[in-house]
N, C-alpha and C positions, 0 to 999 in steps of 0.2 A: 821341531825335534821332539821325538817321542821320549817320555820319561815315566818311570814307575811311581814318581811322587805326585801327590795332589794335595790341594788345600780345600777349604770349605767355601771357595768362591762360587758364585752362582753358576750352576750347571756342572760343577765339579766337586760335589760334596760327597761325604761318606755315604749318605743315603742314596745318592745317584749311583755310586759304585755298587752298593748292594743290589739295587734295583736292576742294574745291568747284568750282574752275575746271575741273579735269579731268573732273568729272561733268557739268557744265552747258554747257561751251563747245563749240559746234558746230565741227567741223573743226579741233580742236586738233592742230597739226602740228609746231610747233617750240617747244622750251624752251631759251632762251638765258639764261645767267647770268654775271654779273660778281661775283666774291666776293674778299674779302681772304684767306680760306683755305678749303679744302675738305676735309671729313672723309669719307674713303671709308666709314667705319663708319656715317655718317649717310645714305649713299646707298641702303641696302637698303630703308628705309621709303619714300623718295621714288620709288624705281624702280617700286614696285608701282602707284603712282598715275599714273605716266607710261608705263604699259604699251602704250598705243596711239599714243604720240607717236613719229613717225618720225625726228626729228632732235633730238638733245640736244647742246648745245655749252656748255661751262663754261670760263670764263676765270678763271684764278687769279692773284692778285698775290703777290709775295714779301713776307713779313712783315719789313719793314725794322727795326722796333723790336727784334725778336728778334735780328736780325743785329748791330745795334749792341751789344746786351747781350752776345752770345756772342763776337763777334769784334773789336769796337771798331775796325772798319775803315770806310773810305769806301765809297761805293756804286759807284764807278767799275767795280769788278770785276763788278757784276751785269749789265753789258751782255754779258758772255761767256755764250754759249748753254749750254755745258757746265756752267758754274757755276750757272746758273739751274736746270738740271735736277737737279744735285746737291742743291741746297737743297730743291727739291720732293721729291726722293727721301727725304731725311732726314725731312721732314715726313710723308711717306707711311708710313715705318717707325714713326715716333713715334705716328702715329694708330692704327696696328694694335696697337702695344704697349698703348696706353691704352684701346682699345676694350673694351666689355663682352665677357666671354668666354662666347660662346653660339653655337650652330649657326646661328641666324638672322642674327646679325651677320656671321659668316664667309661665309655664303651671299651676303649683300649685297655684301661686298667682292669675292668671286670673280665675282659677276654683273657688277660694275662692270668688272673686268678683261676679262671676256668681251665686254662691250659695247664696250669700247675696241678690242679685237682685231677685232670684227666691223664696226666703224665706226659703229655705232648711237650711240655716245657719242664725242664728240671733246673733247679738253681741250688747252688751251694755257696757257703760263705767260708772264706779262708780266714781262720781266726788268728794265725800266728805270723803272717807275712803282710807287710804293707805293699800291696800290688800296684806299683807305679806303672809297670808295663801294661799296655793295652794291645791285645791282638785278637783277631777274628779269623776263624777257619771256616771255609765253605767247601765241604767235601762230598764226593760221591759215596755210594754205599760201600764199595771196596776200593779204597784209594791205593793206587800203585803208580809206578813210573809211567804207565801207559794211559792212565786216566786223568781227567781234569781235576783241578783242585786249586784253591786260592788261600793265601794268608795275607791279611791286611794288618799292618802294625803302625802305631804312631801315638798321637796325643788324644785322640777322640774317645770319649766314653759313650755309652748308650744313653743319650739324653737329647732333647730337642736341639740344644746348642751344639753338642758333640756331633750329632748326625747332620747338622747344617740345615735343619728345617725351620729354625727360628730366624726371623728377619730383624735386623741384618744378621747374616751368619757370623758366628764366632770364628776367629782365625784358628785353624788347626793345620798340622802338617802330618800327613800319613804316607805310607808307601805300600803298594800292592805287588805281591810277588806270587808266581805260580810254579817256580822251579821245584821239582819233587823234593830235593834235599831240604830246601827252606821250609816247605810245607810240612814235611815229615818231622823235622826238628821241632817245629812249633807244636805239632800234634802230640809228640812225646812229652813235651813240657806241660801241655795242657793236662794230659791224663795223670801225670805225676802230681800236679797240683790238685786236680780234681779228687784224687784218692785221699789226699790229706784233709780235704775240706769237710765242713759240717753241712749235711743236707737239710734243706727246708722241707718240712712234711706238709701233707694236706691239712693237718690240724693247725700247724703254724699259720698257714695262709688264711684259713678261716678265722682264726683268732685275730690276726692282723687286720683283716678286712672289717671285722666286727667293730674295731676301734676307730674306724674312719666314718665319715658321713655317708659313704657308699654302703656301709654294712649295718647301720643302725638308723631306724626311723623314729625320731622323737615325737612325742605328742605336742599339741599346741601349748598345753600347760607347761611342759618341760622347757620348751623354747622360751616362753614368757619368764619363767623363773630363772633360766640361764642368763637372760639379759639383766634381771634384777641382781643376781649374784655377781655378775661382772661389774655392776655399778656399786653395789653396797657390800659385797662379800668381804672385802678387806676390813670394813668397819665391823661387820658382824663377827668375824673370826678374830679380830684384834683382842688379845687377852691382856691389854694394857691395864696395869694396876699401879697405884701410887700410894705410898704411905703418907696420908694426909696429916699435917701438923694438928696438934690439939686445938680445938675451937673452930676448925675449918669443916664446914658441912660437906658430906659426900653426896653431891647432887648428880642424878643421872644425866640431866640435860647438859651439865658442864662436862661430864666425862665423855659423852658422845661428841661434844664440841671439840674436846682435846683430840679425840681419835680422828675426826673428820679434818680438823685443822692440820694435824701432823701429816696426814696423807696428802693434803693439798700442798703443804710445804715441800714435801718430797717430789711431788709430780710437777709442780709449776715454779718451784724455787721461791714461792711467796704466796701470800693470801691476805685478804681483808678479814679481820676479826671485827665484826660489826654488829654484834648483839646490841639491842637497844640499851640506852643508858640505864645502869643500875642492875644488870644481870651478871656482873662479875667478870668483865673482860680482862682486867688485870690479873685476876686469879687464873683464868683459863690460859692466858698467854704465858704466865709463869709455869703452869703445868706442862704446856707444850715445850717451853724452853728446857725444863728439867728432863723431859723425855728425849729431846734432841741431844742434850749433854750425855745422857746415858747411852744413846745410840752412837754418837760420834766419838766419844772417848774423853779422856782426862785433859787433853790439850785444847778442848773447845773454848773459844772466847766469844763472849756476847757483848754487843753494844746496845744500850738502852737509851733511846732519844725521847725527850718529853718536854712539855712546857715547865717552867720553873716551879709552878704551884704543885706539880705532881711528883716532885723528887722524893719526898719522904715516903710516899705511898709505894713507889717502885723499890726503893732500897729495903723497906721493911718487909715487903712481900717476898723478895728474893732471899732475904735472911730467913724468913719463915720456912721456905722450902729448901734451904741448904745449898743454894747455888750462887750466893752473893760473891764468892771469890772467883767465880767464872765470868763475872761481868764488870764492865766499866759503864759509868752513868754520865750522861751529858745533856745539857739543856739544848733545845732545838735552835737556839741562836748562837751556839758556840761550836758548831761542827768544824769550823776552820782549825780548831785546836787539834783535831785528829789529823787533818791534812798537813798541818804544819809541825806536828810532833811536839806540841806544847803540853804542859801540865801532866807529863808522864803518861799521856795516852799512847796506846799501842799504835803501830802503823796500821793503816786501813786494811792492808792485806792479811793482817793477823786475826781479823774478826771472821767468824764463821756464820753468825746469826745476828741480824739487825732487827731490833724491835722499835717501832716508831709509834708512840702514843699521840693521840689527837693528830693523826696523819693528814687530815684535811688541811692542816697548816702548810703542807707542801704541795698544794694544788696547782701552783703556777710554775710552769717549767722555765719561765724567763727570770725567776728570782735567783739571787745568789745562793740562798740557803738550799734551794732545790738542787742546784748544780753541785753543791758540796755534798749533799746527801746521795745524789745519784753516783757521784764518783766513788763514794764509800761503798754503796750497795753493789756496784758493777765491777769493782776491783776483784781480782782473783783471790781465792783462799790459798795461802801458802802452807798451812799446817797439814792439810790432807789427812783428816782424821779417819776414823774407822769407816765412815760412809764414802770415803774416796771421792769426794766431790770438790771440784775446783770452783764451783759457783756458790756464792753466798745465798743464804736463806733470809727472807725478809718478811716480817710480820707487820702489817699496817693496822693499827687499832684506831677505830673511830666509829661512834654510833652514827656519825654524819659524814661519811666519806664524800658524798656529793654535796657541794656547797652552793655553787651558783650555776655552773654550766657543764655540759658533757665533757668539755676539755679537762675539767678538774679530775674527773675519774680516769680519763685516758692518761693524764700526766702521772697520777699515782700508780697506775698499772705499770708504767714504764720504769718504775723503780725496781721491778723484778722481772719484767718482760722486755724483750727487744721488739721494736715495732715491726720489723720485717721478718722476724722468725719467731712468731708467737706460739706458745705451747697450748693456748686455750682452744678447746675443741670448737670448730666452726669459724675460727678467726685466723686465717693465714697471714693477714697483714693488719696489724692493730690500727695504725693510722688510717689505712684505707677504709677500715670498717667505720671508724668514728667520723671521718670527714663529712659524710652525707648528713649525719645527725647534727654535727656542729653547724653546718650551713643552715639547716632547717631551723635550729634553735635561734640562731642570729636573726633569721628572717622573722620569726615569731616575736622576738624581743622588739624588733622595729615596729611591728604591727600592734603591739599590746595596748598602745594608746588609743587605737581606734576600735578595738573589739576584744572580747574575752578569748584568750588563746590557751587557757589552762588545759582544756581537754586535748588539744593538739600537743602541748608540752608533755602531757601525761602519756600520750602514745609514743613519743620519742623515748621516754624513759622505760616504758614497757618493753620496747625492743632491746634497749641496752641491757636492761635487767635480765631478760630471758636468754640473750645470746652471749653475754659476757659475765655479768656480775655473779649470777648464780653459780658459775663454774669455778670461781676463785674466792668465794665468800662463805664464811661461816656466820650466819645471822639468824637469830630467832627473836621474835617478839614475845611478849608475855602471852598473847593470845595463842601463838603457836604452841607454847608449852602447855597451856591449859587445854588445848584441843587434843593433845595426845594423852590417852588414858594412863600410860606408864609414868610419864612425867608428872601428870596431875596428881596421881596417887603418891608419888615420891615427895613432892613439895608439901602436900597436905600432911603426910606422916611426919614431916620435920617441922611443922608449924609455920611454914612460910606463906605469907599472904601477898598476892599481887593486887594492889588497889586498882579500882576503876578510875581512869582519868576522864572526868566528865567534860562535856563540851565547854569551851571558854565562855565565861560570863563577861559580857560587854559592859563597860562602865563609861558611858558617854556624858561628858559635862556640857552644859548649855551656857553659852555666852550671851550676855545682853547685847542689844543692838550696837551700842557704842564700842564694846570690846570686840564684837564680831567684825565691825567695819575696820577697826584698827588692825585686827588680825589679818583680814583679807588684803588691806592696803599694804601692810608690811610684807606679806608673801609676794605681792606683785613687785614691790621694790627689790626684794631679795632675789627673785627669779627672772625678772624681765629685763636683764641687762642687754646692752647692745652687743651683738655677735654677728659673725658672718651669716648664721642661720636666722638671726633676728635683727636685721639692720635698723629697724625702727624702735628698738628697745629703749626704754627711758630709765630703767632701774640701775642698780649697782653694777659696776664693771669689775669690782675687786681688783682695781689697778695696783694696789699695794703689793700684790703677789705676782705682778706681771712685768716687773722691771726689765728682766733680761729679754722678754719678748719684744720690747719697744726700743731696745738699743739700736743705733744705726748699724747697718751691715758690717762696717769695718771693725766695730767693737763686738758685735754679736757673734762673730765667727768663732770666738774662743769658747763659746758655750754650745755643745752639741744639742740639737733638737730644742733650741731656745724657745721657738714659738709654741711647740707642743708642751714644753714644761710650763710655760706661763699660763696657757689655757687650762692645763690639767690642774694646776694649783688653784686657779680661780674657781674651777668646777668643784674641787674638793671643799673649798671654803664656803661656797654657796650651799652645798649640801649640809655642811656643818652648821651654818646659821639656821637653816630651816629645821634641822634636828633639835637644835637648842630651843627654838621657839616651841616645838612640839613637846619637849621634855618639861620645861617649866618657864613661866614668865620671868622668874628670878634668874635662871641660868641664861635666858636670852638677853635680858637687860645687861648682864655682866659682859657677855660676848659683844654686845652692841657697843658698849663703852670701850672695850679693848680695840675693836676694829676702827672706831673713830680716832682713838689715840694713835695707833700705828700709822693710819693714813695721814694724820696731821704731822706726825714725825717725819714721814717721807717728804711731805711738802716743805718742811723746814730744811731738809737736806738740799732740796732744789734751790731754796731761797739763799742758802749759804754756799751754793755751787760746789757742794761736797756730797756726792751720792755714793754711798757705800753698798756694794753688793758682795756679800760673803755669807752664804747660807750657813756654813758650819760655825760661824762666829756668833750667831743669834743676836744680830744687831738690835732687833726689836726689844729684846730683854734688857740689853745694855742701855737703850734709850729710856726704857721704863724706870731704870735706876737713876735717871737724870744725869747720865754721863754726857758730856759735850762731845760733838763730832770729832774734834781734834783728839780728845782723850780716847775715843773708840779707835781712831786710826793708830795712835801710839800703842794701844793695847794689842791691836791686830799685828803690828810689826813685831812685838815681843813674842807673839804666837807663831811667828815664822811666815806671815803673809808679806808679799811685796806690795808696796803702795800702788804700783801701776796695775796690779791684778785685781784690786778691790775698790779702788777709788776712781770715780768718773765725774766729769763736769756735767752740768745740766745740758749743754749742747751736744752731749754724746747720745741723747735720746731724741726720738722723733717728737715733733712739736706738739702733737695731740696728746702725748702721755700726761703732761702736767695738767692739761685741761680735764682729762679723765679723773685724775686725783682730786681736783677741786670739785668736779661733778659728784664724786662719791662722798666727799666731806660734807657737801651741802645736804645730800640725802640723809647721811648718817646723823648729822646734827638735828635735822627735823624729826627723824625716827626716835632719836634719843630723848628729845623734848616730849614727844607724844607719849612714849612709854613711861616716862617719869610720872605722868599723870595717872597711869593705870595702877590702881591699888587692889582691885579685885583679883581673886584667883579661883575661878569656878572649878578648876581641876582638883585643887586641894580640898575645896568644899565637898566635892563628890567623894574624895578619899576619906575625909573625916566622917562623913555620913555613914559610909560602909564600915568604917572602923568601929563605929558605935553600935550599929544594928546588924552587921552581916558577918564580917571576917571572924569574929570570936563567938559566933553562935555555937553553943555546946553540941548541937546535933551535927553540925558541919565540922567543927574544929574541936574534937574532944581533948586534944593535948594542950590547946590554948597557945599554940605557937604560930607565928606568922613570918613569912619570908617575903621581902620586897626587893626588886631589882630596878636599877636605873643605870643607863649608860653614863649619865652626867654626875660627876662628883659634886659639882655645884648644886645640883638638884638634891643630892643626898644631904649636903650640909643644911640646905634650906629646910628639908623635911625633918631632919634631926632637931634643929632649933625649934621648929613649931611643935613637934611632938613632945619634946622635953620641957620647953619653957612655956609654951602657950597652953598645951593640953595637960602638962604636968606628969607625963609618964616617965618613970625612972627605970623601966625594963627594956629600953631600946639600945641595941648594940649596932654601931655603924662600922662597917668594914670596907676599906679601900686598899689599894696596892700599898699604901704607905704603912698600914698597920696590920696587914694580914698575917704575916709571920708571927708577930708579937701576940696576936689574939688567937692563934691556932688552938691552943688548949681550951680557951674559953668557949670557942665555937663548938668544939667537940662536947664539952660538958653540958652545954645548953641545947644543942640542936642535932647531935648525932645519936640516932637510936641504937647504934651498936656499942656506944660507950656505956660502961658499967653504971656510973651514977647519973642521975637525972636532975640537973640543976634547974631551978626555976628563977635564977637571978635575972635572966633575959628572956623575954617572950616574943620580942619583935627584933628581927635582924634586917637592917636595911643595908644594901651592898651594891657595889658596882659589879661588873662581870668578872672581876677577879675571883669571885666564888662560883662562877658558872661551870667550873671544872675542878676535879680533884678533891672534892669535899662532900661529906654527907650532911644533909640538913633535914633528914627524913623523920625527925620527931614532929616536924610540921607536915601538914597535908594541905596547906593553903598557901598559894604563891600569887603575888601581885606583881605585874609588870607595869611599873609606873609610866614608862615610856616604851615605845616599840623599837627594838634594836634594828639598825639598818641591816645587819647580818642575820639572816633568818636562822642560821645554824644556832645562834645563841639562844633562841627561843627554846629549841629542843634541849639544849644543855641545861638551861635553867630548870625546866620541868624535871630533868633527870636528877637534880639535887634532892628532890623530895620523893622521887619514885624509885626506890632502891630496895635491894634485898634487906629485910629487917623492918620494912615499913609495917605499921600496925593498924593504920587507918583503912577503912573500907573504900573510901573515895578520895580522890585528889581534886581540889578545886583550883581553877586557873582563872585569874581575873586579869583583864586587859583594859588599859586606858587607850582609847583610840584618838587619833588626830581628828580635829573638827572636819566637817565636810569640805570646807574651803581648803584646809591644809592637804587633805587627801587628794583633792582635785589638782593642786599645783604640783606636788612632788610624787604623787602616786605611790606613796609609801606602802599603803595597804596592798595595792595591786602587784607591786614588785615582789613583796614578800610572799604573796599568795602564789605567784608563778613559781618562785624558787621552791617553796615548800611542797607544792603539788608535784614538782619533778622529783623531789626527794621521797615523798610518800610513795609514789608509783614505783620508783626504782628499788626502794629498800623496805617497803612494807612497814612503815612506822605504824604503831598500833594506837595512836591517840591523836585527837584533833588538837592542834597547837595554836593556830593563829586566829581563826574567826569562825563564827557559826556557818559562814558560807562554804568554808572548806569542809565538806562532809567526808570524813574518813570512812572508807568502805568497811562494811562488816565482813571480816575475813572468816569464811567458813569453808569446810571441805567441799571441793569441786566447784567453787566459785572461780570465775576466770580472772583472777588478779594475783598479785604477788604473794600474799599470804596463803592463797590457795596453793601455789607451787611449793612453798615451804611445808605446809601441812601435808600435802600429797606425798612429798618425798619422805617426810617423817613416817607416814603411814606405810609406804612401800618398804622402808627400812625395817619397820616393825614386822611386816609380813615375812621378809627374809629371815629375820631373827627368830620368829616363831617356828619356821620350818627347821632352821638350824638346831634349835633347842629340842624340838619334838621328834624329828626324824632325820638324824644325822646321816644315815645311810643314803636316803633319797637325796639329801642335800648334796652330798659328795658325788653321787651318780650324775646328777644334773650339772654340777660344776664341771665334771670331766667330759661333758658332751664334746665330741670332736669339732674342730673348726669346720666351717662351711655347713654345719647342720642346717637343715631346712625342713619346711613343712608346707603342705598344701591344705588350705582350709576352705570350707563352704559354709559361711555364716549367714548368707543372705544379704551381706553388706560388703562394701569395698570391692565389688567385682572388678577384676582386671587390674588390680593394684598389687604392689609388692612393697614390703618393708625390708630394707637391707641395712645391716649393721657392719660398718667397715672400721678397722682400727689399725694403727701402727704403734710403735713404741711410745709415741708422745701424743697421739690424737685419736679420738674416736668420733665417729659421725654416724647419724641415722639418716637414711634417705627414704622418701616415698616416691615410688616410680609407677608410672602408668604408660599407656601406649604413646602419649604425646609429651610427657615431661618427666624429669627427675628433679626433685627438690629436697633440700636439706630440711629436716624437721628436728625439733628438740626432743630430748629424752622423754618428757612427759607425754608429748604428742605420740611418739612411737609406742609407748606403753598402752595408750588407748587402743591402738590397733592390735597389739600383741596379747592383751589380757585374755586369759582363757581359764576355764574351770578344769579341775583335775580329770573329770570324766569325759571331756571332749576328745574324740578320736580324729586323727588326721584323715584327709582324703588321700587315696593312693596316689603317690607321686608319679606324674607322667612327664615325659621329656618334652614339655611344651617349650617351643622356641621363645615365647614371650617371657617366660620366667628367666631364662638365661640372658635375654636381651636386657631385662630390667637390672639384673645383678651386675652385668658387665658395664652398663651405662653408669651405674652408681660408682663402680670401681674406677672408671675412666674419669668421672667428674672429681672424685677424691684425688686422683693422681694429678690432674690438671691444677686443682686449687691448692693442694698442699705440697705434693712432692716437687712440682715444678716451681711453685712459689717459694719453696724453702731454699732454692738455689740462689744464694746471695753472691755468687762469685762473678757474675757477669758485670763487666764495666759499663755496659750500655743499658742500665736499668731505666725502665720507663715508668715504674710504679713509685718512684721517689718524689718527694715534694721539691719545689723549685730551689729551695735553699740547699738541699742535699745534692741536687744535680749540679748546681753552681760550684759547690764545694768540691765535688768530684772532678769537675772540669778543671778547676784550679790545680788540684793535685796532679792530674794527668799532664798539665802544662809544665809543672815543676819537673816531672819525670823526663819530659822531652828536652828541657833546656839544660839539665844537669848531666854530668858524667860520673857523679858520685853514686856508686852502687848502694851505699848505706842509706843515703837520702832517698833513693828510688824505693828501697825496701821499706823505709818508714812511711812513705806515701802510700804504698800498697797496703800496709797495715791499717792506716787511717781510713783508706777507702773501704776496707773490709768492715770496719766499725760503722761507717756511714751506711753502707749497703745493708747491714744487718739491723740498723736503727737502734744502736746501743745507747748513745748519748744524745740528749736534746740540744745542748748548747754547742757541741763540737762543730756541727756543720755551720751554725750561725757565726761562730768565731772565724772559721775558714772563709766564709762568704765575705765577712768584713775585711779580712786580710786580703782577699783577692781584689776587692774594690780599691784598695790602696794602690795596687799595681795596674788596674784597668786593662788587664790582659796584654800589658806591654812586656813582651818577652825580653827585649833588650834591658829594660829596667830590672826585670827579675834576675837575669843573668848577672847584671852588675851588682845586685844585692844578694847573690846566692848564699854567701856566708851568713848573712843576717837571716835569710829565709831558713837555712838549715838549722840555725839555733832555735827559731820559733817552732819549726816542725818537731824538733827534738823535745822542746819543752811541752808541746801539746801531747806528744806520745807519752811522756812521763806523767803528765797531769791526768790524762784520760786512759791510763794503762788498764788493760783488761785482757781477756782471751776471746778470740773469735771462735766460731763453732768448730773450725778445723783444729784449733789448738786444745779445745776442751776434750780431754780423753773420756769424760763422762757424758759427752753429748749423745743424745739419743738418735738412732737412725730412723728416718721417716720414709726411706726409699722403697720399702717393701710392705705396702699396706695389705692387710689380710681381710678376707670375708669371715666375719664371726658367725653370723646366722643370716638366714633370709626366710621370708614367709610370703607366700603368694595366695591370693584369694581367687577362687573360681568365679 
């Protein structure tokens, strides 16, 4: 059946209709159109079919809906002719920006401009009516009842989608009529509207074209600076100023850090503030927080999370900057108080900004405190301040965010990023990015016993640094600041000195043959225990810590992972014993006696057939107080324990367990007897020798202050006694966790260079790692590490105590006592720490050698290919943009306003056949290097190498080379595949999730299938959305554990549906957040744009 109506289905489009009319209509003379909007990019197809038409008139209406959305203003202003033209001009530019990048489209746009100039095409803008109606007239020269003529009316505008030339075609409904009365009526309407409309002049068109990439050819230098402005312009133009409190120095590098950090906070909802120890991270973070408060408004709430030792520092700094009342303060082990609403803490949803100091403490995503912090950070903001953001901002402070593994950094990033919808340029899937490096790192850790793997570890962190860390981190080393002339002049003018951290001085003590043999034999006994991997082992088994592991199955089942727990505890104690041996013979002897005692006490429990297992009860301590077993059992009952839960008979254990206990006691008794004979201490002898001849040498140590660290409090007690009683020094201050708070003022008076008075009461401070953070000790410039900490991060923090703003010494001396060769061979303490430190140095550009002379820290200079090179280069590029901004503001703004898709062709004699393409969306930018055979992502600094040009260089005339368009469109396609498609987290059949998430999703889908409760189904959908987006680390693990309780048994799940519903509701309440569909401030990534492109002849 024939009909006048048609849609844009294939073969029946508006374009097909025009094409048919143009071919068949006799004397087709005029094409008149009234449209809601007109796409110049759609003109090129239509123009070919209207080649013989002498008159083309197009009347365009103003898109009032858009104006309401963008301006929220009344329409009275649209009667203004200039305003109407401005609005059309903006639409013209947007059309060209969004048009397909091809020579054909460009030719169509230019042809339209030529037609307007020649008068063949006339356009007018209707400034006072919102033209929702669209109709098209195809008329002969003299239209009458006896001549041909058509009117087409419907929903289609002149655009590629409206015409139906875009695939797949957009659904439209139009009607074609040729009755004279219908055509005549529409023709009269057209002319009435036309006469009311504002004409576009030749001058208008030329001006419009000039402001698009088709009308202006930039120079290579302008394109290069355009990229720099896009990267650094916000920082350069930022007029941020802050009234600094009295006594606070106005430092340029800190102000730049505040500007850069604030912008990262806005772009990525979080950042690492990781300037090396002593450059004022707390001050910078507080200034960023103050700026955030000013931007977000009076209802802003801040939560500051810190180790207990840093509380006073944070409270005092917030008071200093006048934002104390905007914040609540909490130690990093008390976050449950926020979640549980205790101690008057606000609800987690009431906080807008979270600041986490020493954030590397939250590196493990399996820990309870990590889960608590992630719940706080990912919960939505309910205050909706002036910034209108529903997402919290998170600042992670640490000079050492990388502690041991790549996982550590990934986990910290997931406090403000979602793994499946990451905002970091070049990383569409955070977990997908890290997985390869995590596997490689684990492989290298397995191989480190056989070969040196530090260079390969270095490469892993080079990649992580360049692709992720740089983009969300504010970090400067002292060398970076000194390498920049502006920063260097600024700190010099303010009298600030950055001391040189000299290579570590090794202090190796020599043991005589008897001591050496005893040392080696002891290490063998400590480390050579019988295990599955070492079935022939004869050494200690640490059976005292493995009781649950050797319970018979019927008793062991009440303990989850009993075997793993037992083996882990044994491994921990083995390491502890070796560390004590390396710390001091005194500390080791004490630990040896303790292990012998508790092993003997366990044997006694077996002899009395009363074996108590109650970890929370600290049975070992109660036995040490000579409590009888029956007394301990009675005590346990008063504490709420049931006898059957803690008391076992001897036959509840496998038979070989008691044999292991006796085996250990025999070894421990022999070791104890051997070490009681050892009275020499070559390590202390070496220390005393340097104390006399080296540590207090006036040329090295002009202040006469010394800082000594040890992990072992027993070692500190031993040193304090010998220093005060044997050597007779009265100027030794010993600080541990037990007296730190009480001695705070004394520490400041004697060792803090920022403190007003300079007390000489104490010249030596010996301390545990309780002073490795949150305190200034920089009156001293000599630091002694009496033993090597197992955690390499502590080494850096220790150095940071004496390397701070306000230091007055030229050099900082770092002395290390190393384990003997035998000790290093057995536990590889040195090698483990070297691997960890090398990873940190490579990723974060630490500027001083910390651990040994073998770890050669690279000399970071401009244009060297390492991390400090990248920071220095970026600082130099920032300075280049800033100099242009300050010296030639007109040129700066001209280049900044270069139109999207600006391009240039160059002939430099290099890079022939290659193109650089810069693609961006609201949340991601990416640079591509394209050639005839490949398209690859490159980082910003690599792109700048290609783009860099001098002001005098002129471009090669642009030609419509197919290769250039192919390069640009290939880059755009790759961006779309990697980011736009990857950003779609709605699919239930995700293949890029880890196994745990897939299992969790499967469980939730099964619940949806067995239930008829729509609320429960909806809750499952929400949780699947969270999992698909990768918002929470422990949510999928919890669901996986829950699913395994049911073993995919649908009948069991249906039977327990009420219980399941409660658990799902609890989870949703506990892990409540907003997915990206709910976040009204979420950024759209679906329309990537070509910013610039550059091709080389």
